[in-house]
C-alpha positions as CSV (number, residue, x, y, z in Angstrom):
1,M,-13.2,-16.6,-1.3
2,M,-10.4,-14.7,0.5
3,P,-8.2,-12.0,-1.0
4,P,-4.8,-12.7,-2.5
5,K,-1.7,-11.3,-0.7
6,L,0.4,-8.8,-2.6
7,K,3.9,-8.1,-1.6
8,F,6.8,-6.0,-3.1
9,V,10.0,-8.0,-3.2
10,S,12.3,-5.0,-3.6
11,D,12.6,-2.3,-0.9
12,I,9.8,0.2,-1.0
13,W,9.1,3.2,1.2
14,H,5.4,4.0,1.2
15,P,2.8,4.7,3.9
16,N,0.5,1.9,2.8
17,V,3.2,-0.9,2.4
18,Y,4.4,-2.7,5.5
19,K,8.2,-2.8,6.0
20,D,8.2,-6.4,4.8
21,G,6.7,-5.3,1.5
22,T,3.1,-6.4,2.1
23,V,0.6,-4.1,0.5
24,C,-2.2,-2.7,2.8
25,I,-5.2,-1.5,0.8
26,S,-8.9,-2.0,1.5
27,I,-9.5,-4.1,-1.6
28,L,-7.1,-6.8,-0.2
29,H,-8.6,-6.9,3.3
30,P,-10.9,-9.9,4.1
31,P,-14.6,-9.4,3.3
32,G,-17.0,-8.1,5.9
33,E,-17.2,-5.2,8.3
34,D,-14.0,-3.6,9.5
35,Q,-13.7,-4.2,13.3
36,Y,-12.1,-0.7,13.6
37,G,-14.6,1.1,11.5
38,Y,-12.1,2.5,9.0
39,E,-13.5,0.8,6.0
40,K,-17.0,0.0,4.7
41,A,-17.7,-3.7,3.8
42,S,-18.1,-2.6,0.2
43,E,-14.5,-1.3,0.1
44,R,-13.1,-4.7,1.1
45,W,-12.4,-7.9,-0.8
46,S,-15.0,-9.5,-2.9
47,P,-14.5,-12.5,-5.2
48,V,-15.7,-10.5,-8.1
49,Q,-12.5,-8.4,-8.0
50,T,-10.1,-9.0,-10.9
51,V,-6.4,-8.8,-11.3
52,E,-7.0,-5.6,-13.2
53,S,-9.0,-4.0,-10.4
54,I,-6.4,-5.0,-7.9
55,M,-3.6,-3.5,-10.0
56,V,-5.5,-0.3,-10.6
57,S,-6.0,0.0,-6.8
58,V,-2.3,-0.6,-6.2
59,I,-1.3,2.0,-8.8
60,S,-3.7,4.5,-7.2
61,M,-2.3,3.7,-3.8
62,L,1.2,4.3,-5.0
63,S,0.4,7.7,-6.4
64,S,-2.0,8.8,-3.6
65,P,-1.1,7.4,-0.2
66,N,-3.6,7.1,2.6
67,D,-1.7,8.5,5.5
68,E,-4.7,8.3,7.9
69,S,-4.4,4.5,8.1
70,P,-0.8,3.7,7.4
71,A,0.9,0.4,7.4
72,N,4.3,2.1,7.7
73,I,3.9,4.9,10.3
74,D,7.4,6.2,9.7
75,A,6.8,6.6,5.9
76,A,3.5,8.3,6.6
77,K,5.0,10.7,9.0
78,Q,7.8,11.6,6.6
79,W,5.3,11.9,3.7
80,R,3.3,14.4,5.7
81,D,6.1,16.3,7.5
82,S,9.0,16.2,5.1
83,Y,7.9,15.4,1.6
84,P,11.2,16.3,-0.1
85,E,13.0,13.8,2.2
86,F,10.3,11.2,1.6
87,K,10.8,11.7,-2.2
88,K,14.5,11.2,-1.8
89,R,14.1,8.0,0.1
90,V,11.6,6.7,-2.5
91,Q,14.1,7.5,-5.3
92,K,16.8,5.7,-3.4
93,C,14.6,2.6,-3.2
94,V,13.9,2.8,-7.0
95,R,17.6,3.1,-7.8
96,K,18.4,0.1,-5.6
97,S,15.6,-1.9,-7.2
98,L,17.0,-1.2,-10.7
99,E,20.5,-2.2,-9.6
100,D,19.2,-5.5,-8.4
101,F,18.1,-6.5,-11.9
């Protein structure tokens, strides 16, 4: 009845991914009301979610970060204040990930 955990195993630089690779999106947060008031209960985990709906949410998160509720504050700040540098750091992570294979 609880959401799965999703974690990137390669380095990733993204406002909504913790430094340890754990993904932070509403759909993966436990069901019920958000104690901080950032999310509606309807945006959080429900057992009717599918692997497909989770992956669509992750893809959406990757392309459109939510910098108002970041898991990685440094990445969110760089995304807002210095997008070209943010993009360079992301590309570096991608290259390193490809080398690890």
